[in-house]
C-alpha positions as CSV (number, residue, x, y, z in Angstrom):
1,M,96.2,122.7,70.8
2,S,96.1,125.2,67.8
3,R,97.1,122.2,65.6
4,A,94.3,120.0,66.9
5,R,91.6,122.9,66.5
6,S,92.8,123.5,62.9
7,A,92.3,119.8,62.1
8,R,88.8,119.9,63.6
9,E,87.9,123.0,61.5
10,D,89.1,121.3,58.5
11,A,87.1,118.2,59.2
12,Y,83.9,120.4,59.9
13,A,84.6,122.2,56.5
14,L,84.8,118.9,54.6
15,A,81.7,117.4,56.2
16,E,79.5,120.7,56.0
17,P,78.7,120.1,52.2
18,L,77.9,116.3,52.9
19,L,75.5,117.1,55.6
20,K,73.8,119.7,53.5
21,A,73.4,117.2,50.7
22,I,71.8,114.6,53.1
23,R,69.2,117.2,54.4
24,D,68.4,118.4,50.8
25,A,68.0,114.6,49.7
26,L,65.8,113.3,52.5
27,P,62.0,114.2,52.6
28,R,61.1,116.7,55.1
29,Q,58.8,114.2,56.9
30,L,61.8,112.0,57.8
31,L,63.3,115.1,59.7
32,S,60.3,116.0,61.6
33,A,60.2,115.7,65.2
34,E,57.1,113.4,65.3
35,F,58.8,111.0,62.9
36,L,62.1,111.0,64.9
37,R,60.1,110.4,68.1
38,R,58.2,107.5,66.8
39,S,61.2,105.9,65.1
40,A,63.6,106.3,68.2
41,P,62.5,102.8,69.8
42,Y,63.3,100.9,66.6
43,L,66.5,102.8,66.1
44,T,67.6,102.1,69.6
45,A,66.8,98.4,69.3
46,I,68.9,98.1,66.1
47,F,71.7,99.9,68.0
48,V,71.6,97.6,70.9
49,I,71.7,94.6,68.6
50,L,74.7,95.7,66.7
51,A,76.4,96.6,70.0
52,G,75.7,93.3,71.3
53,I,77.3,91.8,68.0
54,G,80.2,93.9,68.4
55,A,80.6,93.0,72.0
56,A,80.5,89.3,71.2
57,F,83.2,89.7,68.7
58,Q,85.3,91.7,71.1
59,M,84.9,89.2,73.9
60,G,86.0,86.3,71.7
61,D,89.2,88.4,70.7
62,G,89.8,89.2,74.3
63,R,89.6,85.6,75.3
64,E,92.0,84.6,72.7
65,A,94.5,87.4,73.7
66,A,94.1,86.6,77.4
67,L,94.7,83.0,76.8
68,Q,97.8,83.7,74.4
69,S,99.1,86.0,77.2
70,A,98.9,83.2,79.9
71,K,100.7,80.8,77.6
72,Q,103.6,83.4,77.0
73,T,103.9,83.9,80.7
74,L,103.9,80.0,81.4
75,Q,106.5,79.5,78.7
76,L,108.7,82.4,80.2
77,Y,108.5,80.9,83.7
78,A,109.3,77.4,82.3
79,D,112.3,78.6,80.4
80,L,113.8,80.5,83.4
81,T,113.2,77.6,85.7
82,A,114.9,75.2,83.4
83,E,117.9,77.6,82.9
84,N,118.2,77.9,86.8
85,L,118.1,74.2,87.4
86,K,121.2,73.5,85.2
87,G,123.7,71.6,87.4
88,E,124.6,68.5,89.1
89,T,121.9,65.9,89.7
90,P,120.4,66.1,93.2
91,K,121.0,62.9,95.3
92,T,118.0,63.0,97.6
93,D,114.2,64.0,97.4
94,D,114.9,66.8,99.5
95,A,117.7,68.0,97.5
96,W,115.5,67.8,94.3
97,Q,112.9,69.9,96.2
98,A,115.2,72.4,97.4
99,S,116.6,72.8,93.9
100,L,113.3,73.3,92.4
101,A,112.4,76.0,95.1
102,S,115.6,78.0,94.5
103,A,115.1,77.8,90.7
104,L,111.7,79.1,90.8
105,Q,111.1,82.9,90.1
106,T,109.0,85.3,92.2
107,G,105.3,84.8,91.1
108,A,105.9,81.4,89.3
109,T,103.1,79.6,91.1
110,L,100.6,82.3,91.4
111,N,97.2,82.3,89.6
112,D,97.3,78.4,90.1
113,R,100.3,77.9,88.1
114,H,101.9,74.4,88.9
115,V,105.6,73.3,88.4
116,V,106.6,69.6,88.6
117,L,110.4,68.3,88.5
118,A,110.8,64.5,87.6
119,D,114.0,62.5,87.1
120,E,114.8,60.7,83.9
121,T,112.4,57.8,84.7
122,G,109.4,60.2,84.9
123,K,109.2,60.0,88.9
124,I,108.2,63.2,90.5
125,R,110.9,64.5,92.8
126,G,109.8,67.9,93.4
127,E,106.8,70.2,92.9
128,A,105.6,73.6,93.5
129,P,103.4,74.3,95.2
130,L,104.0,71.2,97.3
131,E,100.9,68.7,97.5
132,P,101.5,65.7,99.7
133,G,99.7,62.6,98.4
134,G,99.8,63.7,94.8
135,P,100.6,61.8,91.6
136,E,103.9,60.0,91.7
137,D,104.9,60.5,87.9
138,I,104.2,63.1,85.0
139,L,102.1,60.9,83.1
140,S,99.7,60.7,86.1
141,Y,99.2,64.3,85.5
142,I,99.0,64.8,81.8
143,G,98.2,61.2,80.7
144,S,100.1,59.2,78.0
145,G,100.4,60.0,74.3
146,Q,100.9,63.8,74.6
147,P,103.1,65.3,72.2
148,I,104.8,67.7,74.7
149,T,106.4,64.7,76.6
150,T,108.3,63.7,73.4
151,F,109.0,67.0,71.7
152,G,109.6,69.1,74.9
153,A,110.2,72.8,74.4
154,T,109.7,72.6,70.6
155,A,106.1,71.7,71.2
156,G,105.6,75.0,73.0
157,V,102.6,75.5,75.1
158,M,99.6,73.1,74.4
159,E,96.1,73.0,75.4
160,L,95.2,69.6,77.0
161,T,93.0,67.8,79.5
162,L,94.6,66.7,82.7
163,T,93.9,63.2,84.0
164,D,91.5,64.6,86.5
165,G,89.4,66.2,83.9
166,T,90.8,69.7,84.1
167,E,91.3,71.7,81.0
168,A,94.7,73.2,81.1
169,I,97.7,74.7,79.3
170,A,101.0,72.9,79.8
171,T,104.6,72.8,78.6
172,I,107.6,70.4,79.1
173,R,111.3,71.2,79.4
174,N,113.7,68.2,78.9
175,L,116.9,68.9,81.0
176,A,120.2,67.3,80.0
177,R,122.0,68.1,83.2
178,P,120.4,66.9,85.4
179,K,118.6,64.5,83.4
180,A,115.0,65.5,84.2
181,Q,111.9,66.8,83.0
182,L,110.3,70.0,84.0
183,L,106.3,70.2,83.6
184,A,104.6,73.5,84.0
185,F,100.8,73.8,83.6
186,Q,97.9,76.1,84.6
187,P,94.0,75.6,84.5
188,I,92.6,77.4,81.6
189,E,89.7,78.7,84.0
190,T,92.3,80.4,86.2
191,A,94.2,81.8,83.1
192,L,91.1,83.3,81.8
193,A,89.9,84.6,85.3
194,P,90.8,88.5,84.5
195,W,89.1,88.1,81.2
196,S,86.0,86.5,82.6
197,A,85.7,89.4,85.2
198,N,85.9,92.0,82.5
199,R,83.4,90.2,80.3
200,N,80.8,90.2,83.1
201,V,81.4,93.8,83.6
202,E,81.0,94.6,79.8
203,I,77.9,92.5,79.7
204,T,76.4,94.3,82.6
205,I,77.2,97.6,81.0
206,L,75.6,96.7,77.7
207,L,72.6,95.3,79.2
208,C,72.1,98.4,81.5
209,G,72.8,100.9,78.7
210,G,70.4,99.0,76.3
211,L,67.6,98.8,79.0
212,L,68.2,102.7,79.5
213,L,67.9,103.5,76.0
214,L,64.9,101.3,75.5
215,L,63.2,103.1,78.4
216,L,64.1,106.4,77.3
217,S,62.7,105.6,73.8
218,G,59.5,104.4,75.2
219,A,59.0,107.5,77.2
220,L,58.9,109.2,73.9
221,L,55.9,107.4,72.8
222,L,53.9,108.2,75.9
223,P,51.2,111.0,75.2
224,R,52.2,114.4,76.6
225,R,49.6,116.7,78.1
226,A,49.4,120.1,76.5
227,A,50.7,122.8,78.6
228,A,47.5,124.8,77.8
229,E,45.3,122.0,79.2
230,E,47.1,121.9,82.5
231,E,45.8,123.7,85.5
232,P,47.2,127.1,86.5
233,D,47.9,126.1,90.1
234,V,49.7,122.9,88.9
235,L,52.0,125.0,86.9
236,V,52.4,127.3,89.8
237,E,53.3,124.2,92.0
238,E,55.9,123.1,89.5
239,L,57.3,126.4,89.2
240,G,57.5,126.7,93.0
241,A,59.2,123.3,93.3
242,R,61.9,124.4,91.1
243,L,62.7,127.7,92.7
244,P,65.1,126.9,95.6
245,G,64.5,128.9,98.9
246,C,60.9,129.9,97.5
247,G,57.8,128.5,99.2
248,L,54.3,128.3,97.6
249,W,51.1,129.3,99.4
250,R,47.6,128.2,98.5
251,W,45.1,129.7,101.2
252,N,41.4,129.1,100.9
253,L,40.2,132.3,102.6
254,E,36.7,130.8,103.2
255,S,37.6,127.6,105.0
256,G,40.9,129.0,106.3
257,D,43.0,126.0,105.2
258,V,46.5,126.7,104.0
259,H,48.6,124.5,101.7
260,W,52.4,125.1,102.0
261,S,54.9,123.5,99.5
262,P,57.8,121.5,101.1
263,A,60.2,124.5,100.5
264,M,58.0,126.6,102.8
265,Y,58.0,124.0,105.6
266,E,61.8,123.8,105.2
267,M,62.1,127.7,105.4
268,L,60.5,127.4,108.9
269,G,62.5,124.4,110.1
270,L,59.2,122.2,110.1
271,K,58.7,118.7,108.7
272,P,56.8,118.8,105.4
273,S,53.2,117.5,105.3
274,S,50.6,116.7,102.5
275,H,47.8,117.8,104.6
276,P,46.5,121.4,104.9
277,L,47.6,123.5,107.6
278,P,44.7,124.2,109.9
279,A,43.5,127.8,110.4
280,Q,44.3,128.0,114.2
281,V,47.8,126.6,113.6
282,F,48.3,129.2,110.7
283,A,47.1,131.9,113.0
284,H,49.7,130.8,115.6
285,A,52.5,130.8,112.9
286,V,51.7,134.6,111.9
287,H,53.2,137.4,114.1
288,P,50.1,138.9,116.0
289,G,51.6,142.6,115.3
290,D,51.5,142.2,111.5
291,N,47.7,142.0,111.4
292,F,48.0,140.0,108.1
293,H,44.3,138.9,108.1
294,Q,43.0,142.4,108.2
295,R,45.3,143.5,105.4
296,I,44.2,140.7,103.3
297,G,40.5,141.6,104.1
298,A,41.1,145.3,103.2
299,L,42.5,144.3,100.0
300,M,39.5,142.1,99.0
301,E,37.1,145.0,99.9
302,N,39.0,147.2,97.6
303,G,38.8,144.7,94.8
304,E,42.5,144.3,94.4
305,T,43.8,141.0,93.3
306,A,47.6,141.5,93.4
307,I,49.3,140.7,96.9
308,D,52.7,142.2,97.8
309,E,53.1,142.0,101.5
310,T,55.8,141.4,104.1
311,L,55.0,139.4,107.3
312,R,56.8,137.6,110.1
313,L,56.3,133.7,110.7
314,R,57.4,131.7,113.6
315,H,60.4,129.4,113.1
316,R,60.6,126.1,114.7
317,D,63.4,127.3,117.2
318,G,61.1,130.3,118.2
319,S,62.6,133.1,116.3
320,W,60.8,135.0,113.7
321,V,61.5,134.8,109.8
322,E,60.6,137.8,107.7
323,V,59.2,136.7,104.3
324,A,58.1,138.7,101.4
325,L,54.7,137.3,100.0
326,R,53.9,137.8,96.2
327,G,50.9,136.5,94.5
328,H,47.2,137.1,93.4
329,L,43.5,136.7,94.7
330,T,41.4,134.1,92.5
331,E,38.2,132.1,92.8
332,D,38.0,128.3,93.0
333,R,36.5,126.8,89.9
334,D,34.4,124.2,91.7
335,T,33.4,125.9,94.9
336,G,33.7,129.6,94.1
337,D,35.8,130.4,97.2
338,A,38.2,133.1,97.3
339,Q,41.9,131.8,97.6
340,L,45.1,133.3,97.7
341,T,48.0,131.8,95.6
342,A,51.5,133.3,96.2
343,F,55.3,132.7,96.5
344,A,57.0,133.4,99.6
345,M,60.7,134.4,99.8
346,R,63.0,135.7,102.5
347,S,62.9,139.5,102.8
348,K,65.9,141.5,101.9
349,E,66.6,142.5,105.5
350,S,66.4,138.7,106.6
351,A,68.6,137.6,103.8
352,V,71.2,140.2,104.8
353,K,71.0,139.1,108.4
354,E,71.4,135.5,107.5
355,A,74.3,136.1,105.3
356,A,76.1,138.1,108.2
357,E,75.4,135.0,110.4
358,A,76.8,132.6,107.7
359,N,79.7,134.8,107.2
360,A,80.3,135.0,111.0
361,R,80.1,131.1,111.1
362,L,82.5,130.9,108.2
363,R,85.1,133.1,109.9
364,D,84.8,131.1,113.1
365,A,85.2,127.9,111.1
366,I,88.3,129.2,109.3
367,E,89.7,130.5,112.6
368,T,89.5,127.1,114.4
369,I,91.1,125.1,111.7
370,S,94.7,124.1,112.3
371,E,95.9,125.1,108.9
372,A,97.0,128.6,107.7
373,F,94.2,129.9,105.3
374,V,94.3,133.0,103.1
375,L,91.6,134.1,100.3
376,W,92.4,136.7,97.8
377,D,89.9,138.2,95.2
378,D,90.2,138.5,91.6
379,R,92.3,141.7,91.8
380,N,94.7,140.2,94.4
381,R,93.2,142.0,97.3
382,L,92.9,140.4,100.8
383,V,89.4,138.8,101.5
384,M,90.1,137.0,104.7
385,C,92.8,135.0,106.7
386,N,93.1,133.5,109.9
387,S,95.5,133.8,112.8
388,K,97.7,130.8,111.8
389,Y,98.4,132.7,108.4
390,K,99.2,135.8,110.5
391,Q,101.5,133.8,113.0
392,F,103.2,132.0,110.1
393,H,104.1,135.2,108.2
394,G,104.6,137.5,111.2
395,L,102.0,140.0,109.9
396,P,100.9,143.0,111.9
397,D,97.1,143.6,112.6
398,D,97.0,146.9,110.6
399,V,97.7,145.2,107.2
400,L,95.1,142.5,107.6
401,N,92.1,144.5,106.6
402,K,89.8,143.4,103.9
403,G,90.8,144.9,100.6
404,T,94.5,145.3,101.4
405,P,96.5,144.7,98.2
406,Y,98.7,141.5,97.9
407,E,101.9,143.7,97.6
408,T,101.1,145.5,100.9
409,V,100.5,142.3,102.8
410,I,103.7,140.5,101.5
411,G,105.7,143.6,102.0
412,A,105.0,143.5,105.8
413,A,105.3,139.7,105.9
414,C,108.4,137.9,107.4
415,E,108.8,135.1,104.8
416,P,110.2,132.0,106.3
417,V,113.3,130.6,104.5
418,V,112.4,127.7,102.4
419,R,115.1,125.1,102.4
420,K,113.5,122.3,99.9
421,R,110.4,122.6,97.7
422,I,108.6,119.5,96.3
423,T,105.8,119.8,93.8
424,V,103.1,117.3,94.3
425,D,100.5,118.3,91.7
426,R,100.1,121.0,89.1
427,Q,96.8,121.7,87.1
428,Q,96.2,123.8,84.1
429,N,93.9,126.3,85.9
430,G,96.8,127.6,88.0
431,S,96.1,125.5,91.1
432,R,99.2,123.6,92.5
433,T,100.0,121.6,95.5
434,Y,103.6,121.5,96.9
435,E,105.5,120.5,100.0
436,A,108.1,122.9,101.5
437,Q,110.7,122.3,104.2
438,L,111.7,125.4,106.3
439,E,114.9,126.4,107.7
440,D,114.0,125.4,111.1
441,G,113.2,121.9,109.8
442,R,109.5,122.1,109.6
443,W,107.5,120.7,106.6
444,L,104.3,122.6,105.2
445,H,101.9,120.9,102.7
446,I,100.4,124.0,100.7
447,N,97.3,123.8,98.4
448,E,96.9,126.9,96.1
449,G,94.0,127.3,93.7
450,R,91.7,129.5,91.9
451,T,88.1,130.2,92.8
452,R,85.3,130.5,90.3
453,D,85.4,134.3,90.4
454,G,89.2,134.5,89.7
455,G,90.3,134.8,93.2
456,Y,93.0,132.9,94.9
457,V,93.0,130.7,98.0
458,S,96.0,129.1,99.8
459,I,95.8,126.5,102.6
460,G,99.1,125.7,104.4
461,T,99.2,122.5,106.7
462,D,102.0,121.5,109.1
463,I,103.1,118.0,108.2
464,T,106.3,117.8,110.1
465,Q,105.1,114.9,112.2
466,L,103.9,113.1,109.0
467,K,107.2,113.6,107.5
468,R,109.0,112.3,110.6
469,N,106.8,109.2,110.5
470,E,107.3,108.9,106.8
471,Q,111.2,108.9,107.4
472,L,110.6,106.4,110.3
473,L,108.7,104.2,107.9
474,A,111.4,104.5,105.3
475,D,114.1,103.5,107.8
476,K,111.9,100.6,109.0
477,E,111.5,99.6,105.5
478,S,115.1,99.7,104.8
479,R,115.9,97.5,108.0
480,L,113.2,95.2,106.9
481,R,114.7,94.7,103.6
482,S,118.1,94.2,105.3
483,S,116.3,91.6,107.5
484,V,114.8,89.8,104.5
485,A,118.0,89.7,102.8
486,E,119.6,88.2,105.9
487,L,116.9,85.8,106.2
488,H,117.3,84.7,102.7
489,L,121.1,84.2,103.2
490,S,120.3,82.3,106.5
491,R,117.8,80.1,104.5
492,R,120.5,79.4,101.9
493,E,123.0,78.5,104.7
494,L,120.2,76.4,106.4
495,E,119.7,74.5,103.2
496,Q,123.4,73.9,102.8
497,Q,123.6,72.8,106.5
498,K,120.7,70.6,105.9
499,Q,122.4,68.9,102.9
500,R,125.6,68.5,104.9
501,L,123.5,66.8,107.9
502,V,122.0,64.4,105.3
503,D,125.4,63.5,104.0
504,L,126.7,63.0,107.6
505,A,123.4,61.0,108.4
506,E,124.1,58.9,105.5
507,K,127.7,58.4,106.6
508,Y,126.6,57.7,110.1
509,A,124.1,55.0,109.0
510,L,126.9,53.4,106.9
511,E,129.4,53.3,109.9
512,K,126.6,52.2,112.2
513,N,126.0,49.1,109.9
514,R,129.6,48.4,109.8
515,A,130.1,48.6,113.5
516,E,127.0,46.4,114.2
517,A,128.4,44.0,111.6
518,A,131.8,44.1,113.2
519,N,130.4,43.5,116.7
520,R,128.4,40.6,115.4
521,A,131.3,39.0,113.8
522,K,133.4,39.7,116.9
523,S,130.5,38.0,119.1
524,E,130.4,35.1,116.7
525,F,134.1,34.7,116.6
526,L,134.4,34.8,120.5
527,A,131.4,32.1,120.7
528,N,133.2,29.9,118.3
529,I,136.7,30.3,119.6
530,S,135.5,29.9,123.1
531,H,133.8,26.6,122.2
532,E,137.2,25.4,120.6
533,L,139.1,26.2,123.7
534,R,136.9,24.5,126.0
535,T,137.5,21.1,124.6
536,P,141.2,20.9,125.2
537,L,141.0,22.7,128.5
538,N,138.5,20.1,129.8
539,A,141.4,17.6,128.7
540,V,144.0,19.5,130.5
541,I,141.8,19.9,133.8
542,G,141.0,16.2,133.7
543,F,144.5,14.8,133.1
544,S,145.6,17.2,135.9
545,E,143.1,15.6,138.2
546,V,144.3,12.2,137.2
547,M,147.8,13.2,137.9
548,Q,146.9,14.8,141.4
549,S,145.0,11.5,142.4
550,E,147.9,9.3,141.1
551,L,145.5,6.9,139.4
552,F,148.0,5.1,137.5
553,G,150.8,5.3,140.0
554,P,153.1,7.6,141.9
555,L,154.5,10.6,140.1
556,G,157.8,10.1,141.7
557,H,158.6,13.7,143.0
558,A,156.6,16.2,145.2
559,K,157.2,18.9,142.6
560,Y,155.0,17.0,140.1
561,H,152.1,17.2,142.7
562,E,152.5,20.9,142.9
563,Y,152.8,21.4,139.1
564,A,149.6,19.3,138.7
565,Q,148.0,21.5,141.2
566,D,148.9,24.7,139.3
567,I,147.8,23.1,136.0
568,F,144.3,22.4,137.6
569,E,143.7,25.7,138.9
570,S,145.2,27.6,136.0
571,G,143.0,25.5,133.6
572,S,139.9,26.0,135.9
573,F,140.5,29.8,135.8
574,L,140.9,29.8,132.1
575,L,137.7,27.8,131.7
576,D,135.9,30.2,133.9
577,V,137.1,33.1,131.6
578,I,136.1,31.4,128.5
579,N,132.6,30.4,130.0
580,D,132.2,34.2,130.8
581,I,133.3,35.1,127.3
582,L,130.9,32.5,125.8
583,D,128.0,34.0,127.9
584,M,128.8,37.6,127.2
585,S,129.0,36.8,123.5
586,K,125.6,35.0,123.5
587,I,124.2,37.9,125.1
588,E,125.6,40.4,122.8
589,A,124.7,38.4,119.8
590,G,121.1,38.1,121.1
591,R,121.2,34.2,121.2
592,L,120.5,33.8,124.9
593,V,117.0,32.4,125.5
594,L,115.6,32.5,128.9
595,E,113.7,29.6,130.1
596,T,111.5,30.8,132.9
597,E,110.0,28.7,135.5
598,R,109.0,29.1,139.2
599,V,112.1,29.3,141.3
600,D,112.8,29.9,144.8
601,L,115.3,32.7,145.4
602,V,116.1,31.4,148.9
603,D,117.3,28.0,147.5
604,L,119.4,29.7,144.9
605,V,121.1,32.2,147.4
606,G,121.8,29.0,149.5
607,E,123.2,27.0,146.8
608,S,125.3,29.8,145.8
609,M,126.6,30.5,149.3
610,K,127.7,26.7,149.4
611,V,129.7,27.2,146.3
612,V,131.7,30.3,147.6
613,S,131.8,29.2,151.3
614,K,135.2,27.3,150.9
615,A,136.8,30.5,149.6
616,A,135.0,32.4,152.4
617,E,136.3,30.1,155.1
618,A,139.7,30.5,153.7
619,R,139.6,34.2,154.2
620,G,137.9,34.1,157.5
621,L,134.5,35.7,156.0
622,T,131.1,35.4,157.5
623,L,128.1,34.8,155.0
624,N,124.6,35.9,156.3
625,R,121.2,35.8,154.8
626,H,118.1,37.9,155.7
627,G,114.7,37.7,154.4
628,P,111.7,35.3,154.1
629,E,112.3,31.5,154.3
630,T,110.8,31.1,150.8
631,F,110.5,33.6,147.9
632,F,109.0,32.3,144.6
633,I,109.4,34.2,141.4
634,K,109.1,33.5,137.6
635,A,112.8,33.5,136.1
636,D,115.5,31.5,134.5
637,R,117.0,29.4,137.2
638,R,120.5,29.1,135.7
639,A,120.6,32.7,134.9
640,V,119.6,33.9,138.2
641,K,122.0,31.4,140.0
642,Q,124.8,32.8,137.7
643,V,124.1,36.4,138.8
644,F,124.3,35.3,142.5
645,L,127.4,33.3,141.9
646,N,129.1,36.4,140.1
647,L,128.1,38.8,142.7
648,L,128.9,36.6,145.8
649,S,132.4,35.7,144.2
650,N,133.1,39.3,143.9
651,A,132.1,40.1,147.4
652,V,134.3,37.3,148.9
653,K,137.3,38.1,146.5
654,F,137.3,41.9,147.4
655,S,136.4,41.5,151.1
656,R,139.2,41.9,153.8
657,E,140.0,39.0,156.0
658,G,137.5,38.4,158.8
659,G,135.0,40.7,157.2
660,L,131.2,40.1,156.4
661,V,129.0,39.4,153.3
662,D,125.5,40.1,153.8
663,V,122.5,39.1,151.5
664,R,119.0,40.6,151.9
665,L,115.9,39.4,150.2
666,A,112.8,41.7,150.1
667,Q,109.7,42.5,148.1
668,H,109.5,46.1,147.0
669,R,106.8,47.8,144.7
670,G,105.9,44.5,143.1
671,E,109.4,43.3,142.4
672,A,112.1,41.2,144.2
673,R,114.8,43.4,145.6
674,I,118.1,41.5,146.3
675,T,120.9,43.4,148.2
676,I,124.5,42.0,148.5
677,Q,126.7,44.0,150.8
678,D,130.3,43.3,151.8
679,T,133.1,45.1,153.9
680,G,135.8,44.9,151.2
681,I,138.1,47.4,149.8
682,G,135.3,49.5,148.1
683,I,135.4,51.5,144.7
684,A,136.1,55.1,144.3
685,E,133.0,57.0,143.0
686,E,134.7,58.0,139.6
687,D,135.4,54.2,138.8
688,I,131.9,53.1,139.5
689,S,130.7,54.0,136.0
690,K,133.3,51.6,134.5
691,L,131.8,48.6,136.2
692,G,129.3,46.7,134.4
693,R,130.9,47.2,131.0
694,P,132.6,44.2,129.2
695,F,136.2,43.5,130.1
696,E,136.3,46.7,132.4
697,Q,138.1,46.6,135.5
698,V,139.0,49.4,138.2
699,E,142.6,48.1,138.5
700,N,144.9,47.9,135.4
701,Q,147.0,44.9,134.5
702,L,150.1,46.3,136.1
703,S,148.4,47.2,139.6
704,K,145.6,44.7,139.9
705,S,145.9,42.4,142.9
706,H,142.9,40.0,142.2
707,Q,142.3,37.7,139.2
708,G,139.2,38.0,136.8
709,S,138.2,38.7,133.4
710,G,136.2,41.8,134.1
711,L,133.0,40.1,132.6
712,G,131.2,39.1,135.8
713,L,129.4,42.3,136.5
714,A,128.6,42.9,132.7
715,I,127.1,39.3,132.5
716,S,125.2,39.8,135.7
717,R,123.8,43.2,134.5
718,A,122.8,41.7,131.2
719,L,121.2,38.8,132.7
720,V,119.2,41.0,135.2
721,E,118.1,43.4,132.4
722,L,117.1,40.4,130.2
723,H,114.7,39.5,133.0
724,G,113.3,43.2,133.0
725,G,115.2,44.1,136.2
726,N,117.8,46.7,137.1
727,L,121.2,46.5,138.8
728,E,122.7,49.3,140.8
729,I,126.2,49.7,142.5
730,K,126.9,51.8,145.5
731,S,130.4,52.0,147.0
732,R,133.0,54.1,148.6
733,A,136.7,53.4,148.6
734,G,137.7,51.6,151.9
735,E,134.0,51.2,153.1
736,G,132.7,48.2,151.1
737,T,130.5,47.9,148.3
738,Q,126.6,47.4,148.0
739,V,125.0,45.8,144.8
740,I,121.3,46.1,144.5
741,F,119.3,44.3,141.8
742,T,115.8,43.9,141.2
743,L,113.7,41.2,139.4
744,P,110.1,41.1,138.5
745,L,107.8,38.7,140.2
746,R,106.6,37.6,137.0
747,S,108.4,36.9,133.8
748,Q,108.6,39.8,131.2
749,Q,109.7,39.9,127.6
750,P,113.4,40.5,127.4
751,S,114.5,43.9,126.7
752,L,117.3,42.8,124.3
753,P,116.3,41.5,120.9
754,L,116.8,37.7,120.8
755,E,117.4,35.5,117.9
756,K,116.9,31.6,117.7
757,P,120.4,29.8,118.1
758,D,122.1,28.8,114.9
759,S,121.8,25.1,114.6
760,R,125.4,24.7,113.5
761,Q,126.9,26.4,116.5
762,N,124.4,24.7,118.7
763,A,125.8,21.3,117.5
764,S,129.3,22.4,117.9
765,A,128.6,23.6,121.5
């Protein structure tokens, strides 16, 4: 401070001769008050113009500085992102987007900054913030022929116009690994938003300041009335208005009207009025025991003009206010009426009473606050304190008298033990604010400061609960930070799991394609090989029939007949198996086309029963049919008949001798419902799920007692489902089996995809 003061004194010493020389050189009329008053508007205008020119240059420099700062920030984010992107080339769009998201720094996309990541072909693979439906390549953003697309980072940050017409700053980074391009850009309007806000504030301040200076300069040109020409009572009114707590009277003693200033109304708790106070209202406001009117009349009779009286006036709340009236008696210039002009102020006794009341209210207020309060005078003597201060320091009542020295009070106090003290604020005038933690764990917020008269005030507030809440908030913040860290870790793990799932999905799709291709190859192979087997089998069956009938002569031995019969039965069985395989392969390959027509289910059941009747008679089985005499539906006749044959053959095959096979036809909920029930060996509940799958049989090859390929139920289920129906099996071991299938009354689209038969295979079939 002493060094700065000496520098100022040296500057003043150097400038004093220069100022003296300027005063001597200028004409005295240039330094006159009148000249300065008249030239003030012009000087102000010149100042405003120069300030505007300076502000314009400053705004231009500010714009350039703001734009340069935005370029540096964009370049920094582009470099950091490019550095974080170094690594393996992502394989999927999601991987590109995830790689860009993890490479971005906090705040990289704030203030409308945009980051785009493209592969080596220029196709956009990731962007932040993500905008669905945006451009597909970088050139769709910045256009062709831009130098930054060729030079990359060496081109720096350039100003250009985007393809949508937006003026922007942009930069590109060419990445070697992965081979990609990183584009970062920001609209110039957004980059200059803070500068624009400051510019508007500066312009507003400049305009307001210039307008204020012009108004003040114009006020100097307004003519001023001489103080001598003003009316005396006007001067008195102005003087009364400037004196706080002082009311002005103008009382016309002839008419009785009284003019009071606003301060006078406020002194009595009344609403100010610009109209004169009527005589009767004024008479009611004056205390009747003061005989004020008689006293004024006596002064006028004695020819006295000075007034120095004390009277009582009625307050709005009904109390009496004692005022001292000081003034003089004069005559009105126009009317010649006698009038009293005076000032009214509170009397000394009234002021003392009000001060005592105010002091009592202040003590009550200090006593009711929850803080410990103490006030010392400029000689460190006690002025006042409240009970909180007394309780906090354990002070006795006999030392809390006004004027007790600070040393006496502190000597009688029981100071609490302070464990920790934290300074919050300290000022040059001796005021300070600090927080103290006591031995019992309580926290106090203490404000200590100096008063204008040199006294000292201290206020202590118990902030224990606030400190506890602050600690709780700190603990919660710590837990929150831990949670955020865990969330970041979980997010990284989820991204890794997502990548693994993507890889698994790709592998699954590849294996699925392979399995489908293998299944199609299997089905085509079965269809081809089945066809090739049917031709020689037909020959074997035909020749065995010729041998059985001895068409060309006797065989010669009885065993030959037996062998021919075995050859015929084995060939027929093998042909049935091949036919089932061929049908199943056609269904799986989607080459079975239904030719729907109007068929009678009753006829189909009857034909199917005739086919299995011979085998049923051989086992002593009874075949029954229940239902209507005719039952027409839209279906493929051959496929439905094959279903009946397969199911009836199974029912006859697995029924005990002398049993019953029952067929029921009914219509249920708009569908044909067919139920085939037998009294056979039944199926265990855990084995029912195996039925209906190709080549699946309940008995294995070592224990099975009935021949079959295991395709009958699978073919039946597939044919029923191709019609849009459903097949269900209900059975228990030893209690027989019930097969229920439904067919729609009208033909529907097949539930399996169908393809047109291959012409080459059709020809061979």
